[in-house]
C-alpha positions as CSV (number, residue, x, y, z in Angstrom):
1,M,0.0,0.0,0.0
2,I,1.3,3.5,-0.9
3,R,0.2,6.3,1.4
4,K,1.3,9.6,2.9
5,L,3.7,9.1,5.8
6,T,3.5,10.9,9.1
7,N,5.4,11.1,12.4
8,R,3.8,7.8,13.5
9,D,5.8,6.1,10.7
10,H,9.1,7.7,11.6
11,Q,10.8,4.8,13.3
12,S,10.0,2.5,10.4
13,V,11.1,5.0,7.8
14,I,14.5,5.7,9.4
15,K,15.1,2.0,10.0
16,F,14.5,1.4,6.2
17,L,16.6,4.4,5.0
18,V,19.7,4.0,7.2
19,E,20.4,0.6,5.7
20,K,21.8,2.7,2.8
21,A,22.4,5.9,4.8
22,A,24.7,7.6,2.3
23,L,22.4,7.0,-0.7
24,N,19.5,8.3,1.4
25,T,21.3,11.4,2.7
26,F,18.8,13.8,1.1
27,I,15.8,12.0,2.3
28,I,17.0,11.4,5.8
29,G,18.3,14.9,6.2
30,D,15.1,16.5,5.0
31,I,12.9,14.3,7.2
32,E,15.1,14.9,10.3
33,N,15.2,18.7,9.7
34,Y,11.7,19.4,8.5
35,G,9.5,16.4,9.4
36,Y,6.4,15.2,7.6
37,D,4.1,18.1,7.9
38,Q,5.4,21.2,6.0
39,D,3.9,23.1,3.1
40,F,7.1,22.7,1.2
41,Q,7.7,19.0,2.1
42,E,5.7,15.8,1.9
43,V,6.7,12.1,2.2
44,W,5.0,9.1,0.8
45,G,5.9,5.4,1.3
46,E,5.1,1.9,0.3
47,V,4.2,0.0,3.4
48,D,3.7,-3.8,3.6
49,E,1.2,-5.7,5.7
50,Q,3.6,-5.9,8.6
51,G,4.1,-2.1,8.6
52,N,7.5,-2.2,7.0
53,V,8.4,0.6,4.7
54,T,9.8,-0.7,1.4
55,A,10.0,2.6,-0.7
56,V,10.0,6.3,0.0
57,L,9.2,9.3,-2.2
58,L,10.0,12.8,-0.7
59,R,8.9,16.1,-2.2
60,Y,11.0,19.2,-1.2
61,Y,9.4,22.2,-2.9
62,H,9.1,20.8,-6.4
63,A,12.1,18.4,-6.2
64,Y,11.5,14.7,-5.6
65,M,13.9,12.1,-4.2
66,F,13.1,8.4,-4.4
67,Y,14.5,5.2,-2.9
68,A,13.3,1.6,-2.9
69,D,14.8,-1.7,-1.8
70,G,14.1,-4.5,-4.2
71,D,11.3,-4.6,-6.8
72,F,8.6,-1.9,-6.8
73,D,5.9,-0.5,-9.1
74,P,6.9,3.0,-10.2
75,A,3.5,3.9,-11.7
76,P,1.7,5.0,-8.4
77,F,4.7,7.1,-7.4
78,A,4.8,8.6,-10.8
79,D,1.1,9.5,-10.5
80,I,2.0,11.5,-7.4
81,I,4.7,13.4,-9.2
82,K,2.5,14.1,-12.2
83,Q,0.0,15.9,-9.9
84,D,2.7,18.6,-9.4
85,P,2.3,21.1,-12.3
86,D,5.7,22.7,-11.3
87,F,7.6,19.4,-11.1
88,E,11.3,20.3,-11.4
89,V,13.4,17.2,-10.8
90,L,13.4,13.6,-9.7
91,Q,16.7,12.0,-8.5
92,G,18.1,8.9,-6.9
93,P,20.3,5.9,-7.6
94,K,20.5,5.2,-11.4
95,E,19.2,1.6,-11.2
96,I,16.2,2.7,-9.2
97,V,15.0,6.0,-10.7
98,S,15.6,4.9,-14.3
99,R,12.4,2.9,-14.0
100,F,10.4,6.1,-13.9
101,R,11.4,7.0,-17.5
102,D,8.3,5.4,-19.0
103,F,5.9,6.9,-16.5
104,I,6.7,10.7,-16.3
105,S,7.6,13.3,-18.9
106,I,11.1,14.5,-18.5
107,G,13.5,17.0,-20.1
108,D,17.2,16.7,-19.6
109,V,18.9,13.8,-17.8
110,K,22.1,14.2,-15.8
111,E,24.3,11.3,-14.8
112,T,26.9,11.8,-12.0
113,Y,29.1,9.6,-9.9
114,F,28.2,9.1,-6.3
115,A,31.2,9.0,-3.9
116,E,31.6,8.5,-0.1
117,L,34.3,9.3,2.4
118,D,34.8,6.8,5.2
119,D,37.8,8.2,7.0
120,G,40.1,11.2,7.0
121,R,43.5,9.6,6.5
122,L,44.1,11.3,3.1
123,L,42.6,14.7,3.9
124,P,45.2,17.4,3.5
125,E,46.3,19.3,6.6
126,E,48.1,22.2,5.0
127,I,46.1,25.4,4.3
128,P,47.4,27.3,1.2
129,D,49.2,30.6,2.0
130,G,48.4,30.2,5.7
131,I,44.9,31.5,4.9
132,R,42.2,30.5,7.5
133,V,39.2,28.4,6.8
134,E,36.2,30.0,8.5
135,K,32.8,28.6,9.3
136,A,30.2,30.9,7.7
137,T,27.2,32.4,9.5
138,I,23.8,33.6,8.5
139,D,25.3,37.1,8.0
140,D,27.4,35.7,5.1
141,V,24.4,34.5,3.0
142,D,24.4,37.2,0.4
143,E,28.2,37.2,0.0
144,I,28.1,33.4,-0.5
145,L,25.4,33.7,-3.1
146,A,27.3,36.5,-4.9
147,L,30.4,34.2,-5.1
148,R,28.3,31.3,-6.5
149,R,26.7,33.6,-9.1
150,Q,30.3,34.1,-10.5
151,I,30.7,30.3,-11.1
152,K,29.3,29.5,-14.6
153,E,28.7,25.8,-13.6
154,F,26.3,26.9,-10.8
155,T,22.6,27.6,-11.2
156,I,21.1,29.8,-8.5
157,G,17.4,29.0,-8.1
158,P,14.7,31.5,-7.0
159,N,14.5,29.9,-3.5
160,A,18.3,29.8,-3.0
161,R,18.4,32.6,-0.4
162,E,15.4,31.3,1.6
163,M,16.8,27.8,1.6
164,M,20.2,28.9,2.7
165,I,18.8,31.0,5.6
166,R,16.7,28.0,6.6
167,K,19.8,25.8,6.5
168,F,21.5,28.0,9.0
169,K,18.5,28.3,11.3
170,T,17.8,24.6,11.4
171,G,21.3,23.3,11.4
172,A,20.6,21.4,8.2
173,G,24.1,22.1,6.8
174,K,27.4,23.9,7.3
175,I,29.2,26.4,4.9
176,Y,32.9,27.0,5.1
177,I,34.6,29.9,3.4
178,I,38.0,31.4,2.7
179,R,38.6,35.1,2.5
180,K,41.7,36.8,1.1
181,E,42.2,40.5,1.8
182,G,38.7,40.7,3.0
183,K,37.2,39.1,-0.2
184,M,35.4,35.7,-0.1
185,I,37.2,33.6,-2.7
186,A,36.3,29.9,-1.9
187,T,33.6,27.9,-0.3
188,A,32.3,24.4,0.4
189,S,29.0,23.4,2.0
190,T,26.9,20.6,3.3
191,T,23.3,20.0,2.7
192,A,20.7,17.5,4.0
193,E,23.0,17.0,7.0
194,N,21.6,14.4,9.4
195,S,22.5,12.0,12.2
196,Y,24.4,9.7,9.8
197,T,25.7,11.5,6.8
198,A,26.0,14.9,5.0
199,M,26.1,15.8,1.3
200,I,29.0,18.0,0.2
201,V,27.8,20.7,-2.3
202,G,28.7,24.1,-3.5
203,V,32.4,23.6,-3.7
204,A,33.7,26.6,-5.6
205,T,36.6,29.0,-6.0
206,L,36.5,32.3,-7.9
207,P,38.1,31.8,-11.3
208,E,41.1,34.1,-10.7
209,Y,42.0,32.1,-7.5
210,R,41.8,28.6,-8.8
211,N,44.4,25.8,-8.7
212,R,45.8,27.0,-5.4
213,G,44.0,24.4,-3.1
214,Y,41.6,26.8,-1.6
215,A,38.4,24.9,-2.2
216,T,40.1,21.6,-1.2
217,A,41.1,23.2,2.1
218,C,37.5,24.2,2.7
219,M,36.4,20.6,1.9
220,A,39.0,19.0,4.0
221,Q,38.0,21.0,7.1
222,L,34.4,20.3,6.4
223,C,35.0,16.6,6.1
224,R,37.2,16.5,9.3
225,D,34.4,18.2,11.3
226,L,31.8,15.8,10.0
227,L,34.0,12.7,10.8
228,A,34.5,14.1,14.3
229,E,30.7,14.1,14.6
230,G,30.5,10.5,13.5
231,K,29.1,11.4,10.0
232,K,30.1,10.1,6.6
233,S,30.6,12.7,3.8
234,C,29.3,12.0,0.3
235,L,29.1,13.9,-2.9
236,F,28.3,13.9,-6.6
237,Y,30.5,14.8,-9.5
238,D,30.6,14.5,-13.3
239,N,33.9,16.3,-13.9
240,P,36.9,13.9,-14.3
241,A,39.3,16.6,-12.9
242,A,37.1,17.0,-9.9
243,G,36.8,13.3,-9.5
244,S,40.6,13.0,-9.4
245,I,40.8,15.6,-6.6
246,Y,38.1,13.8,-4.6
247,R,39.7,10.4,-4.9
248,R,43.1,11.9,-3.9
249,I,41.6,13.1,-0.6
250,G,39.9,9.8,0.2
251,F,36.5,9.7,-1.5
252,R,35.5,6.4,-3.3
253,E,32.9,6.0,-6.0
254,T,30.1,3.7,-5.0
255,G,27.6,4.1,-7.9
256,L,25.9,6.3,-10.4
257,W,23.2,8.9,-9.6
258,H,20.5,10.1,-12.1
259,I,18.8,13.4,-12.1
260,Y,15.7,13.7,-14.3
261,Y,14.6,17.3,-14.9
262,G,11.0,18.2,-15.7
263,P,10.0,19.1,-19.2
264,V,10.7,22.6,-20.3
265,S,7.6,24.8,-20.5
266,E,6.7,26.0,-24.0
267,S,5.0,29.1,-22.7
């Protein structure tokens, strides 16, 4: 049976998701941080006769994350997604979400590698030029967004500022930054941070300061702090050069991740 999940299901939901905690970082993080009853977030699940959860679909604004263990029928979950006229994205492990392709209309498809960090033995200790890595605060939000807007690979959504402020207020993630001569030049962030894992995102350096190890220093400090909290770091990448850097500091690839974007409006 597929139904809306509530706080009463929480223990069963988490028991199911933590079996593959890294792959379910987004879902676990969003549930821990925002629960089951928000206007911007809903959670549905397939529940068997014994009350065990066997699949989970989460909506965060108009983005959907899905995970299932074993065989499942994508059609009823696809029907839920199709009710959202502003559907933006569906994502999850390739072998799972690829089964939705015949059930929902999609635009672009992005394939990335999924990688995890289990320990910090290879994380670099040296900070380039002796520059200090700082933990950002809510007062840095606009400056961080201004930096990201200068990175051509980044897309800054209309809810970016609201979401970042919520992240700081709820503890759903951390942002580390480096400044040089008072100017923010590099950053690395977590999102969907939860009791088990955190997703590394927003790794960036201003173009004129690249290839000096600044973003790597931000990442290394971020990963060390997560490990000290007993949390595994994970990330996506599709750039071979970035993959080489991530492997060098200890990340290992564990699979492929698919992101299906909603169809482009013709209006």
